[in-house]
Backbone as CSV, one residue per row, in Angstrom:
resi,resn,N_x,N_y,N_z,CA_x,CA_y,CA_z,C_x,C_y,C_z
1,MET,24.914,-8.974,-28.188,23.558,-8.459,-28.176,23.427,-7.321,-29.169
2,LYS,22.345,-7.278,-29.909,22.130,-6.187,-30.847,21.869,-4.895,-30.091
3,ARG,22.301,-3.785,-30.688,22.094,-2.498,-30.056,20.751,-1.944,-30.514
4,PHE,19.722,-2.040,-29.658,18.365,-1.683,-30.043,18.108,-0.182,-30.011
5,LEU,18.903,0.570,-29.293,18.800,2.022,-29.280,20.203,2.607,-29.275
6,PRO,20.357,3.840,-29.743,21.682,4.436,-29.831,22.347,4.586,-28.473
7,HIS,23.653,4.306,-28.424,24.368,4.498,-27.168,24.374,5.967,-26.788
8,SER,24.367,6.870,-27.763,24.471,8.291,-27.452,23.201,8.862,-26.865
9,ALA,22.167,8.038,-26.711,20.985,8.509,-25.977,21.356,8.927,-24.571
10,LEU,22.512,8.446,-24.091,22.962,8.851,-22.770,23.117,10.361,-22.685
11,TRP,23.516,10.998,-23.809,23.660,12.449,-23.791,22.319,13.135,-23.564
12,LEU,21.238,12.508,-24.024,19.922,13.097,-23.803,19.600,13.176,-22.326
13,ALA,20.137,12.238,-21.560,19.757,12.148,-20.155,20.135,13.381,-19.361
14,VAL,21.119,14.120,-19.813,21.558,15.258,-19.022,20.576,16.421,-19.073
15,VAL,19.599,16.383,-19.976,18.595,17.444,-20.009,17.197,16.888,-19.819
16,LEU,17.106,15.684,-19.296,15.811,15.042,-19.160,15.509,14.653,-17.733
17,GLY,14.217,14.480,-17.445,13.770,13.767,-16.260,13.126,12.499,-16.759
18,VAL,13.080,11.478,-15.960,12.551,10.212,-16.436,11.028,10.282,-16.509
19,ALA,10.481,10.101,-17.700,9.025,10.105,-17.863,8.482,8.728,-17.531
20,ALA,7.373,8.683,-16.875,6.779,7.395,-16.476,5.977,6.823,-17.622
21,CYS,6.678,6.462,-18.691,6.003,6.005,-19.900,6.012,4.494,-20.040
22,GLN,6.883,3.819,-19.294,6.928,2.377,-19.386,6.166,1.777,-18.233
23,GLY,5.229,0.894,-18.505,4.462,0.253,-17.458,4.865,-1.182,-17.296
24,GLU,4.013,-1.956,-16.661,4.350,-3.341,-16.388,3.726,-4.298,-17.379
25,GLY,2.822,-3.829,-18.225,2.151,-4.728,-19.150,2.993,-5.016,-20.362
26,SER,2.654,-6.104,-21.050,3.357,-6.438,-22.284,2.391,-7.039,-23.289
27,ASP,1.136,-6.566,-23.294,0.112,-7.097,-24.180,0.115,-6.308,-25.470
28,SER,0.630,-6.927,-26.541,0.705,-6.221,-27.813,-0.633,-6.152,-28.495
29,GLY,-1.659,-6.783,-27.954,-2.967,-6.759,-28.579,-3.915,-5.809,-27.890
30,ALA,-3.391,-4.749,-27.275,-4.251,-3.807,-26.560,-5.195,-3.109,-27.511
31,GLU,-6.398,-2.751,-27.009,-7.377,-2.080,-27.829,-6.893,-0.674,-28.182
32,LYS,-7.376,-0.163,-29.325,-7.015,1.166,-29.753,-7.644,2.212,-28.833
33,ASP,-6.916,3.325,-28.650,-7.446,4.416,-27.870,-8.536,5.147,-28.652
34,THR,-9.443,5.804,-27.946,-10.360,6.700,-28.614,-9.566,7.905,-29.090
35,SER,-10.090,8.624,-30.083,-9.360,9.750,-30.650,-9.116,10.826,-29.607
36,PRO,-7.875,11.284,-29.460,-7.579,12.356,-28.504,-8.233,13.661,-28.937
37,ASP,-8.350,14.581,-28.022,-8.979,15.871,-28.282,-7.896,16.895,-28.605
38,TRP,-7.393,16.842,-29.860,-6.344,17.761,-30.269,-6.876,19.191,-30.382
39,THR,-5.993,20.161,-30.155,-6.308,21.567,-30.418,-5.207,22.136,-31.304
40,PRO,-5.489,22.380,-32.595,-4.454,22.925,-33.480,-3.978,24.293,-33.013
41,GLN,-2.720,24.575,-33.264,-2.153,25.862,-32.886,-2.944,27.013,-33.495
42,SER,-3.452,26.826,-34.717,-4.192,27.896,-35.399,-5.483,28.267,-34.686
43,ASP,-6.007,27.349,-33.861,-7.251,27.618,-33.135,-7.015,28.268,-31.768
44,MET,-5.763,28.448,-31.399,-5.445,29.012,-30.089,-5.315,30.532,-30.171
45,ASP,-5.676,31.202,-29.089,-5.471,32.641,-28.974,-4.014,32.916,-28.603
46,THR,-3.560,34.114,-28.926,-2.221,34.507,-28.505,-2.218,34.784,-27.003
47,VAL,-1.044,34.704,-26.409,-0.906,34.947,-24.975,0.181,35.998,-24.741
48,ASP,0.112,36.652,-23.601,1.153,37.598,-23.208,2.247,36.836,-22.476
49,LEU,3.429,36.822,-23.057,4.551,36.120,-22.446,5.294,37.054,-21.493
50,PRO,5.756,36.534,-20.365,6.459,37.381,-19.390,7.845,37.774,-19.888
51,ASP,8.330,38.894,-19.372,9.673,39.357,-19.729,10.754,38.657,-18.915
52,SER,10.440,38.295,-17.663,11.495,37.770,-16.802,11.041,36.659,-15.863
53,ASP,9.747,36.406,-15.747,9.240,35.393,-14.824,9.294,34.019,-15.503
54,LEU,10.374,33.274,-15.274,10.572,32.003,-15.956,9.598,30.933,-15.476
55,GLU,9.209,30.986,-14.218,8.237,30.016,-13.718,6.886,30.213,-14.406
56,LYS,6.473,31.449,-14.575,5.223,31.734,-15.276,5.313,31.306,-16.740
57,LEU,6.467,31.571,-17.366,6.675,31.165,-18.757,6.520,29.658,-18.912
58,ALA,7.148,28.889,-18.017,7.053,27.425,-18.079,5.623,26.966,-17.871
59,ASP,4.897,27.612,-16.962,3.503,27.232,-16.702,2.617,27.487,-17.924
60,ILE,2.834,28.623,-18.595,2.054,28.944,-19.800,2.299,27.894,-20.878
61,SER,3.564,27.570,-21.110,3.902,26.605,-22.161,3.354,25.220,-21.831
62,GLU,3.456,24.816,-20.577,2.950,23.504,-20.186,1.442,23.402,-20.418
63,LYS,0.702,24.451,-20.073,-0.746,24.458,-20.268,-1.097,24.353,-21.753
64,ARG,-0.407,25.132,-22.590,-0.692,25.120,-24.019,-0.291,23.790,-24.678
65,MET,0.790,23.197,-24.233,1.202,21.896,-24.758,0.147,20.839,-24.476
66,ASN,-0.404,20.863,-23.280,-1.438,19.887,-22.926,-2.728,20.119,-23.705
67,GLU,-2.984,21.365,-24.099,-4.150,21.654,-24.923,-3.939,21.136,-26.348
68,ALA,-2.734,21.348,-26.896,-2.443,20.896,-28.262,-2.442,19.379,-28.349
69,LEU,-1.791,18.728,-27.440,-1.782,17.280,-27.227,-0.888,16.502,-28.179
70,SER,-0.542,17.046,-29.330,0.341,16.317,-30.247,1.370,17.272,-30.824
71,VAL,2.526,16.701,-31.237,3.602,17.531,-31.775,4.587,16.663,-32.546
72,HIS,5.216,17.260,-33.558,6.339,16.622,-34.254,7.623,17.223,-33.700
73,VAL,8.576,16.353,-33.390,9.802,16.773,-32.716,11.015,16.248,-33.472
74,THR,12.028,17.087,-33.598,13.341,16.620,-34.059,14.348,16.939,-32.956
75,VAL,15.228,15.987,-32.696,16.255,16.145,-31.673,17.613,15.902,-32.315
76,SER,18.522,16.836,-32.116,19.877,16.688,-32.630,20.861,16.868,-31.494
77,VAL,21.811,15.944,-31.384,22.867,16.035,-30.376,24.190,16.178,-31.121
78,GLU,24.850,17.336,-30.960,26.026,17.649,-31.766,27.176,18.144,-30.907
79,PRO,28.399,17.694,-31.203,29.574,18.291,-30.548,29.828,19.667,-31.139
80,ASP,30.281,20.600,-30.322,30.559,21.953,-30.803,31.944,22.013,-31.436
81,ILE,32.081,21.247,-32.521,33.326,21.187,-33.267,33.001,21.462,-34.734
82,PRO,33.701,22.380,-35.382,33.408,22.694,-36.785,33.396,21.448,-37.666
83,GLU,32.327,21.308,-38.475,32.159,20.243,-39.468,32.037,18.850,-38.846
84,ALA,31.840,18.785,-37.531,31.656,17.471,-36.903,30.263,16.940,-37.183
85,GLU,30.144,15.625,-37.377,28.844,15.013,-37.612,28.050,14.934,-36.311
86,PRO,26.714,15.054,-36.408,25.896,14.900,-35.199,26.094,13.528,-34.574
87,LEU,26.061,13.472,-33.245,26.122,12.184,-32.566,24.817,11.427,-32.768
88,GLU,23.737,12.182,-32.865,22.436,11.530,-32.972,21.406,12.478,-33.550
89,ASN,20.533,11.952,-34.430,19.379,12.681,-34.933,18.138,11.843,-34.687
90,THR,17.101,12.462,-34.139,15.865,11.752,-33.835,14.680,12.516,-34.405
91,GLU,13.799,11.801,-35.095,12.522,12.354,-35.554,11.429,11.653,-34.760
92,MET,10.477,12.418,-34.241,9.482,11.834,-33.354,8.123,12.502,-33.515
93,ASP,7.064,11.677,-33.581,5.691,12.158,-33.457,5.205,11.751,-32.084
94,LEU,4.759,12.729,-31.307,4.491,12.523,-29.895,3.049,12.878,-29.571
95,LEU,2.389,11.987,-28.842,1.021,12.191,-28.385,1.058,12.324,-26.867
96,LEU,0.714,13.506,-26.361,0.882,13.806,-24.941,-0.319,13.350,-24.116
97,THR,-0.729,12.125,-24.351,-1.799,11.522,-23.574,-1.218,10.919,-22.302
98,ASP,-2.071,10.300,-21.497,-1.610,9.605,-20.302,-1.991,8.127,-20.428
99,PRO,-1.018,7.259,-20.735,0.417,7.514,-20.859,0.778,8.098,-22.225
100,VAL,1.984,8.645,-22.304,2.495,9.198,-23.549,2.636,8.097,-24.592
101,ALA,2.328,8.430,-25.852,2.548,7.508,-26.972,3.437,8.210,-27.994
102,ALA,4.271,7.441,-28.684,5.213,8.069,-29.603,5.669,7.102,-30.676
103,GLU,6.028,7.674,-31.822,6.720,6.967,-32.900,7.979,7.757,-33.193
104,MET,9.130,7.076,-33.218,10.370,7.808,-33.466,11.334,7.013,-34.330
105,THR,12.158,7.762,-35.055,13.245,7.200,-35.845,14.536,7.852,-35.383
106,VAL,15.530,7.025,-35.061,16.790,7.513,-34.501,17.942,7.104,-35.412
107,GLU,18.739,8.087,-35.818,19.973,7.820,-36.560,21.148,8.081,-35.632
108,ASP,21.926,7.043,-35.384,23.030,7.104,-34.440,24.330,6.879,-35.198
109,THR,25.271,7.826,-35.094,26.537,7.725,-35.821,27.678,7.431,-34.858
110,VAL,28.378,6.329,-35.115,29.531,5.928,-34.311,30.679,5.601,-35.253
111,ASP,31.784,6.335,-35.115,32.967,6.116,-35.966,32.612,6.138,-37.443
112,GLY,31.747,7.084,-37.816,31.380,7.249,-39.221,30.321,6.290,-39.725
113,GLU,29.890,5.338,-38.900,28.874,4.369,-39.307,27.534,4.744,-38.666
114,THR,26.495,4.826,-39.507,25.175,5.241,-39.035,24.229,4.051,-38.951
115,THR,23.571,3.909,-37.813,22.564,2.875,-37.599,21.220,3.553,-37.392
116,THR,20.173,3.039,-38.061,18.838,3.612,-37.953,17.936,2.682,-37.155
117,SER,17.297,3.224,-36.131,16.380,2.461,-35.290,15.012,3.116,-35.313
118,ASN,13.960,2.297,-35.319,12.591,2.789,-35.178,12.057,2.339,-33.821
119,VAL,11.338,3.224,-33.145,10.796,2.918,-31.820,9.348,3.385,-31.761
120,VAL,8.488,2.542,-31.196,7.108,2.904,-30.905,6.872,2.687,-29.419
121,VAL,6.272,3.662,-28.758,5.849,3.500,-27.370,4.330,3.637,-27.349
122,LYS,3.668,2.591,-26.878,2.203,2.536,-26.932,1.693,1.706,-25.761
123,ASP,0.691,2.218,-25.059,0.087,1.478,-23.949,1.125,0.976,-22.956
124,LYS,2.105,1.822,-22.647,3.135,1.530,-21.644,4.102,0.423,-22.057
125,VAL,4.147,0.130,-23.339,5.058,-0.893,-23.849,5.899,-0.275,-24.963
126,MET,7.174,-0.683,-25.041,8.062,-0.187,-26.080,8.323,-1.272,-27.123
127,TYR,8.341,-0.854,-28.384,8.668,-1.730,-29.513,9.829,-1.087,-30.253
128,THR,10.831,-1.880,-30.615,11.990,-1.325,-31.302,12.355,-2.178,-32.513
129,GLN,12.881,-1.516,-33.529,13.199,-2.170,-34.802,14.489,-1.575,-35.359
130,LEU,15.399,-2.435,-35.799,16.579,-2.006,-36.535,16.277,-2.133,-38.020
131,GLU,16.474,-1.050,-38.780,16.147,-1.108,-40.207,17.072,-2.033,-40.975
132,GLU,18.282,-2.241,-40.446,19.275,-3.024,-41.186,19.028,-4.531,-41.150
133,GLU,18.264,-5.031,-40.142,18.079,-6.473,-40.026,16.879,-6.791,-39.147
134,ASP,16.328,-8.010,-39.325,15.223,-8.464,-38.497,15.717,-8.821,-37.097
135,ILE,14.831,-8.648,-36.104,15.132,-9.096,-34.749,15.195,-10.619,-34.719
136,MET,14.176,-11.255,-35.340,14.128,-12.703,-35.520,13.649,-12.965,-36.937
137,ASP,13.805,-14.194,-37.409,13.346,-14.524,-38.749,11.865,-14.205,-38.887
138,GLY,11.545,-13.320,-39.837,10.155,-12.979,-40.105,9.558,-11.975,-39.147
139,LYS,10.291,-11.561,-38.142,9.789,-10.583,-37.177,10.812,-9.454,-37.035
140,SER,10.386,-8.261,-37.396,11.313,-7.133,-37.423,11.241,-6.265,-36.165
141,TRP,10.232,-6.494,-35.315,10.051,-5.682,-34.120,10.286,-6.495,-32.851
142,MET,10.808,-5.837,-31.825,10.987,-6.451,-30.516,10.145,-5.695,-29.499
143,LEU,9.339,-6.430,-28.728,8.541,-5.854,-27.650,9.347,-5.925,-26.358
144,ILE,9.439,-4.807,-25.646,10.220,-4.753,-24.406,9.410,-4.043,-23.333
145,SER,9.296,-4.668,-22.167,8.636,-4.031,-21.028,9.347,-4.452,-19.748
146,GLN,9.089,-3.718,-18.667,9.689,-4.069,-17.384,9.276,-5.469,-16.948
147,GLN,8.047,-5.836,-17.220,7.578,-7.164,-16.843,8.342,-8.242,-17.591
148,ASP,8.542,-8.039,-18.897,9.281,-9.024,-19.695,10.712,-9.196,-19.177
149,ILE,11.341,-8.088,-18.830,12.716,-8.159,-18.322,12.751,-8.931,-17.009
150,ALA,11.800,-8.623,-16.113,11.762,-9.296,-14.807,11.519,-10.793,-14.966
151,GLU,10.611,-11.167,-15.883,10.264,-12.573,-16.058,11.409,-13.370,-16.678
152,ASN,12.306,-12.678,-17.394,13.403,-13.373,-18.077,14.770,-12.975,-17.518
153,GLU,14.786,-12.441,-16.309,16.025,-11.909,-15.746,17.109,-12.969,-15.640
154,GLU,16.740,-14.176,-15.230,17.746,-15.230,-15.063,18.376,-15.598,-16.400
155,GLN,17.545,-15.743,-17.447,18.074,-16.087,-18.766,18.864,-14.938,-19.380
156,LEU,18.418,-13.709,-19.120,19.099,-12.556,-19.692,20.458,-12.324,-19.065
157,GLY,20.593,-12.663,-17.783,21.861,-12.454,-17.097,22.229,-10.978,-17.083
158,PRO,23.488,-10.652,-17.415,23.926,-9.245,-17.408,23.150,-8.368,-18.383
159,MET,22.547,-8.982,-19.435,21.800,-8.193,-20.409,20.535,-7.605,-19.822
160,ALA,20.049,-8.144,-18.691,18.845,-7.591,-18.066,19.062,-6.127,-17.713
161,GLU,20.228,-5.820,-17.153,20.529,-4.437,-16.801,20.636,-3.566,-18.045
162,LEU,21.166,-4.117,-19.139,21.263,-3.360,-20.387,19.873,-3.010,-20.915
163,PHE,18.941,-3.950,-20.823,17.574,-3.675,-21.253,16.917,-2.635,-20.346
164,ASN,17.209,-2.694,-19.053,16.668,-1.684,-18.149,17.198,-0.297,-18.494
165,VAL,18.474,-0.225,-18.861,19.054,1.045,-19.303,18.375,1.506,-20.585
166,LEU,18.109,0.581,-21.476,17.423,0.893,-22.723,16.067,1.547,-22.463
167,LEU,15.297,0.973,-21.548,13.999,1.541,-21.208,14.157,2.924,-20.583
168,LYS,15.122,3.059,-19.716,15.357,4.344,-19.058,15.704,5.422,-20.072
169,GLU,16.597,5.100,-21.018,17.000,6.095,-22.004,15.841,6.460,-22.935
170,THR,14.995,5.482,-23.245,13.825,5.787,-24.060,12.881,6.719,-23.316
171,ASN,12.665,6.449,-22.038,11.838,7.327,-21.216,12.396,8.746,-21.203
172,GLU,13.708,8.847,-21.100,14.339,10.153,-21.051,14.176,10.890,-22.375
173,ALA,14.310,10.187,-23.485,14.107,10.814,-24.787,12.690,11.343,-24.919
174,LEU,11.711,10.584,-24.430,10.326,11.038,-24.469,10.117,12.227,-23.554
175,ALA,10.770,12.219,-22.405,10.632,13.338,-21.482,11.155,14.623,-22.095
176,GLN,12.288,14.536,-22.800,12.840,15.709,-23.456,11.905,16.188,-24.549
177,ALA,11.452,15.260,-25.366,10.610,15.635,-26.499,9.282,16.211,-26.048
178,SER,8.713,15.674,-24.969,7.426,16.170,-24.492,7.550,17.528,-23.834
179,GLY,8.769,17.958,-23.544,8.989,19.286,-23.005,8.956,19.362,-21.500
180,ASN,8.523,18.302,-20.810,8.363,18.377,-19.367,9.679,18.693,-18.659
181,SER,10.727,17.963,-19.004,12.001,18.197,-18.348,12.637,19.490,-18.824
182,SER,12.477,19.797,-20.121,12.992,21.051,-20.640,12.377,22.222,-19.888
183,LEU,11.086,22.129,-19.603,10.416,23.202,-18.883,10.944,23.325,-17.459
184,ASP,11.323,22.215,-16.836,11.908,22.286,-15.500,13.261,22.990,-15.537
185,VAL,14.034,22.764,-16.587,15.308,23.456,-16.723,15.070,24.961,-16.793
186,VAL,14.048,25.368,-17.564,13.714,26.793,-17.664,13.160,27.310,-16.340
187,ARG,12.236,26.559,-15.760,11.553,26.993,-14.534,12.544,27.282,-13.398
188,LEU,13.597,26.484,-13.311,14.571,26.630,-12.231,15.799,27.439,-12.651
189,GLY,15.717,28.067,-13.826,16.873,28.778,-14.346,16.906,30.251,-13.999
190,GLU,17.978,30.895,-14.453,18.144,32.338,-14.330,18.320,32.924,-15.719
191,LEU,17.555,33.990,-15.994,17.570,34.607,-17.314,18.871,35.365,-17.531
192,ASP,19.405,35.240,-18.735,20.637,35.937,-19.113,20.267,37.031,-20.110
193,GLY,20.052,38.239,-19.615,19.637,39.338,-20.480,18.141,39.328,-20.741
194,SER,17.698,40.224,-21.597,16.277,40.347,-21.918,15.913,39.421,-23.077
195,PRO,14.679,38.888,-23.100,14.255,38.055,-24.230,14.188,38.864,-25.519
196,GLU,14.404,38.189,-26.636,14.362,38.840,-27.946,13.226,38.260,-28.777
197,THR,12.547,39.134,-29.510,11.407,38.727,-30.339,11.805,38.737,-31.804
198,GLU,11.339,37.737,-32.553,11.673,37.608,-33.967,10.500,37.003,-34.717
199,ASP,10.529,37.128,-36.029,9.528,36.493,-36.879,10.106,35.187,-37.412
200,ALA,9.339,34.095,-37.270,9.804,32.782,-37.726,8.656,32.081,-38.433
201,GLY,8.713,32.061,-39.759,7.688,31.370,-40.534,6.294,31.942,-40.348
202,GLY,6.200,33.265,-40.159,4.906,33.888,-39.970,4.451,33.966,-38.529
203,ASP,5.178,33.312,-37.618,4.856,33.368,-36.190,5.794,34.353,-35.489
204,THR,5.270,34.989,-34.461,6.118,35.808,-33.604,6.682,34.916,-32.511
205,VAL,7.995,34.855,-32.441,8.675,33.961,-31.501,9.521,34.784,-30.544
206,THR,9.429,34.460,-29.267,10.251,35.105,-28.249,11.300,34.121,-27.770
207,ARG,12.550,34.570,-27.774,13.682,33.692,-27.450,14.299,34.115,-26.111
208,TYR,14.316,33.167,-25.181,14.881,33.391,-23.855,16.197,32.618,-23.746
209,THR,17.184,33.221,-23.090,18.481,32.589,-22.886,18.819,32.628,-21.404
210,GLY,19.341,31.512,-20.886,19.653,31.493,-19.463,20.556,30.346,-19.076
211,THR,20.735,30.188,-17.788,21.511,29.087,-17.222,20.729,28.487,-16.064
212,SER,21.013,27.213,-15.785,20.368,26.528,-14.665,21.413,25.749,-13.885
213,SER,21.276,25.775,-12.585,22.202,25.069,-11.700,21.913,23.574,-11.729
214,THR,22.925,22.775,-11.984,22.739,21.323,-11.956,22.394,20.854,-10.543
215,GLN,22.919,21.550,-9.522,22.602,21.180,-8.144,21.124,21.426,-7.840
216,ASP,20.589,22.574,-8.314,19.167,22.861,-8.108,18.291,21.813,-8.790
217,LEU,18.665,21.418,-9.990,17.887,20.418,-10.731,17.993,19.059,-10.058
218,SER,19.178,18.744,-9.536,19.350,17.499,-8.791,18.488,17.500,-7.536
219,ASP,18.483,18.634,-6.812,17.692,18.751,-5.591,16.196,18.644,-5.880
220,ALA,15.804,19.003,-7.119,14.390,18.941,-7.507,13.970,17.528,-7.907
221,GLY,14.903,16.579,-7.840,14.550,15.194,-8.107,14.973,14.670,-9.460
222,HIS,15.741,15.457,-10.229,16.206,15.006,-11.547,17.541,14.288,-11.366
223,GLU,17.492,12.968,-11.241,18.691,12.218,-10.856,19.794,12.280,-11.889
224,GLU,19.438,12.511,-13.168,20.485,12.589,-14.187,21.390,13.797,-13.944
225,PHE,20.848,14.859,-13.310,21.674,16.010,-13.002,22.583,15.740,-11.805
226,THR,22.215,14.790,-10.961,23.093,14.388,-9.863,24.395,13.831,-10.419
227,ASP,24.290,13.063,-11.522,25.499,12.536,-12.162,26.383,13.667,-12.659
228,LEU,25.755,14.721,-13.201,26.535,15.846,-13.710,27.198,16.615,-12.575
229,VAL,26.486,16.737,-11.457,27.091,17.372,-10.276,28.325,16.591,-9.839
230,ASP,28.203,15.262,-9.834,29.332,14.410,-9.434,30.509,14.546,-10.401
231,GLN,30.205,14.895,-11.661,31.265,15.071,-12.657,31.894,16.460,-12.597
232,GLY,31.346,17.318,-11.736,31.910,18.657,-11.601,31.281,19.704,-12.486
233,LEU,30.140,19.390,-13.116,29.447,20.365,-13.961,28.481,21.169,-13.095
234,ASP,28.722,22.466,-12.978,27.943,23.313,-12.076,26.638,23.805,-12.693
235,GLU,26.627,24.029,-14.014,25.436,24.585,-14.633,25.348,24.189,-16.105
236,VAL,24.152,24.351,-16.662,23.943,24.159,-18.094,23.396,25.465,-18.657
237,SER,23.816,25.772,-19.879,23.306,26.941,-20.592,22.197,26.505,-21.531
238,TRP,21.148,27.310,-21.642,20.020,26.916,-22.475,19.433,28.107,-23.231
239,GLU,18.668,27.773,-24.286,17.938,28.761,-25.070,16.558,28.199,-25.361
240,PHE,15.513,28.981,-25.107,14.132,28.520,-25.211,13.352,29.513,-26.067
241,ALA,12.847,29.044,-27.220,12.072,29.879,-28.131,10.604,29.481,-28.052
242,VAL,9.720,30.468,-27.848,8.299,30.225,-27.625,7.483,31.075,-28.590
243,SER,6.446,30.472,-29.204,5.579,31.217,-30.109,4.631,32.115,-29.326
244,ASP,3.936,33.024,-30.038,2.994,33.910,-29.361,1.734,33.176,-28.911
245,LYS,1.635,31.874,-29.225,0.559,31.040,-28.684,0.985,30.341,-27.395
246,GLY,2.232,30.588,-26.986,2.747,29.971,-25.764,3.331,28.591,-25.969
247,LEU,3.485,28.172,-27.209,3.988,26.830,-27.514,5.484,26.857,-27.832
248,PRO,6.244,25.883,-27.327,7.676,25.829,-27.628,7.938,25.661,-29.123
249,ARG,8.944,26.368,-29.622,9.407,26.190,-30.999,10.783,25.539,-31.027
250,GLU,11.623,25.868,-30.043,12.976,25.299,-30.002,13.500,25.355,-28.572
251,PHE,14.234,24.311,-28.204,14.897,24.298,-26.901,16.264,23.664,-27.088
252,SER,17.302,24.364,-26.663,18.654,23.815,-26.785,19.384,23.965,-25.462
253,VAL,20.245,22.991,-25.189,21.051,22.981,-23.977,22.495,22.697,-24.352
254,GLU,23.415,23.495,-23.825,24.837,23.257,-24.046,25.451,22.697,-22.773
255,LEU,26.178,21.609,-22.945,26.811,20.929,-21.812,28.315,21.067,-21.919
256,ARG,28.934,21.386,-20.793,30.394,21.506,-20.766,30.947,20.645,-19.643
257,SER,30.783,19.346,-19.783,31.235,18.430,-18.745,32.761,18.332,-18.743
258,PRO,33.379,18.394,-17.560,34.834,18.245,-17.484,35.323,16.917,-18.023
259,GLU,34.465,15.888,-18.042,34.879,14.564,-18.490,34.696,14.371,-19.996
260,ALA,34.048,15.335,-20.666,33.822,15.217,-22.107,34.987,15.849,-22.860
261,ASP,35.109,15.495,-24.163,36.169,16.052,-24.991,35.928,17.526,-25.287
262,GLY,34.693,17.965,-25.242,34.338,19.347,-25.527,32.859,19.541,-25.298
263,PRO,32.364,20.772,-25.464,30.940,21.026,-25.250,30.076,20.292,-26.267
264,VAL,28.899,19.907,-25.822,27.929,19.226,-26.673,26.608,19.969,-26.553
265,THR,25.929,20.183,-27.680,24.654,20.882,-27.682,23.541,19.943,-28.119
266,SER,22.494,19.877,-27.315,21.298,19.117,-27.662,20.200,20.114,-28.022
267,THR,19.635,19.973,-29.224,18.615,20.906,-29.708,17.339,20.154,-30.055
268,VAL,16.216,20.654,-29.536,14.911,20.074,-29.814,14.085,21.107,-30.580
269,ASP,13.581,20.732,-31.765,12.695,21.592,-32.549,11.288,21.017,-32.510
270,PHE,10.303,21.890,-32.259,8.904,21.487,-32.165,8.121,22.086,-33.328
271,SER,7.223,21.285,-33.928,6.371,21.791,-35.012,5.085,20.968,-35.055
272,GLY,4.101,21.482,-35.785,2.867,20.727,-35.981,2.052,20.523,-34.731
273,TRP,2.081,21.484,-33.820,1.305,21.335,-32.590,-0.180,21.164,-32.890
274,GLY,-0.802,20.168,-32.263,-2.229,19.959,-32.378,-2.683,19.254,-33.646
275,SER,-1.736,18.684,-34.411,-2.113,17.923,-35.609,-2.739,16.590,-35.205
276,GLU,-3.657,16.096,-36.026,-4.274,14.805,-35.722,-3.225,13.705,-35.790
277,LEU,-3.152,12.911,-34.751,-2.115,11.876,-34.653,-2.641,10.686,-33.877
278,MET,-2.470,9.511,-34.435,-2.743,8.270,-33.726,-1.471,7.420,-33.768
279,VAL,-1.125,6.818,-32.650,0.052,5.946,-32.552,-0.427,4.520,-32.350
280,GLU,-0.008,3.621,-33.230,-0.422,2.224,-33.148,0.780,1.311,-32.955
281,ALA,0.591,0.260,-32.198,1.638,-0.742,-32.010,1.841,-1.525,-33.306
282,PRO,3.039,-2.051,-33.536,3.269,-2.903,-34.716,2.363,-4.133,-34.674
283,ALA,2.132,-4.714,-35.842,1.290,-5.916,-35.926,1.893,-7.037,-35.078
284,GLU,1.020,-7.790,-34.403,1.488,-8.835,-33.500,2.326,-9.881,-34.219
285,GLU,1.956,-10.208,-35.462,2.697,-11.235,-36.199,4.093,-10.768,-36.624
286,GLU,4.350,-9.466,-36.520,5.660,-8.926,-36.875,6.505,-8.623,-35.637
287,THR,5.984,-9.000,-34.457,6.619,-8.596,-33.207,7.073,-9.801,-32.396
288,ALA,8.333,-9.794,-31.981,8.880,-10.843,-31.117,8.953,-10.328,-29.692
289,THR,8.785,-11.232,-28.725,8.967,-10.897,-27.317,10.370,-11.290,-26.880
290,LEU,10.776,-10.822,-25.713,12.069,-11.225,-25.181,12.147,-12.743,-25.004
291,SER,11.041,-13.343,-24.526,11.022,-14.795,-24.325,11.263,-15.525,-25.634
292,GLU,10.604,-15.096,-26.694,10.773,-15.739,-28.001,12.195,-15.594,-28.516
293,SER,12.774,-14.400,-28.345,14.127,-14.190,-28.839,15.143,-15.048,-28.085
294,LEU,14.913,-15.262,-26.791,15.805,-16.106,-26.010,15.678,-17.579,-26.400
295,GLN,14.450,-17.988,-26.720,14.231,-19.375,-27.141,14.773,-19.622,-28.531
296,GLY,14.776,-18.516,-29.345,15.224,-18.678,-30.722,16.733,-18.697,-30.832
């Protein structure tokens, strides 16, 4: 089976909650959405950020993110080893509508070999493309939904579970990028020292550093942290940088799992808040369904 998404997306799961972005439909001919009501960062007033109230900080950022509605995100997952190559780099344009829509490009490096994947999530359906080869002759995109997997479960056999994992990991990547799960890590965390203020590209940015209990996050319903608790990881260290408009600029989490070779850091950079963005599904004639791929 072709690898439609990077295996290292599993590392993203340790800082994510599952976003409900995948639905049951699989209609690639859905009508276009009306234009979202974006609010550019430049049109927002500055806000007073708290010195130590992390729950208030998370609430402020969540409110401002929903006002902006769109953002460009880069995600890097790197081992904390000098000169080591990143495990994964992701570029994503995210529309924080209901449901979330996104376009992303993922570079996944395994044993020195890099594979590039493109993913679109639109109208509760995921489309994925490998740049190196077509999914089927003349069709470079694959449409994947929970309904498609269920309808073809018998033919897919063991691969059905692999596709379900694929959807789950994509949801988790979107959850991280949208900031929802990152904000929960901050909201349930403990501050380590006082926040520091700096100038970054003309913006005043406040940087908070802290730790969060994996058990607390597990108890809050984040099942990926339950796995970390089972592995013996008691806490995660994080750093959260917020602009004076209350919008996230950077969020990083360091993981020190006893089962890993060493610590791994996942870093999310946010930019372009409130830029005009529309996400469209690939053309129907360029898109194969699971049923078609099985018949082919």
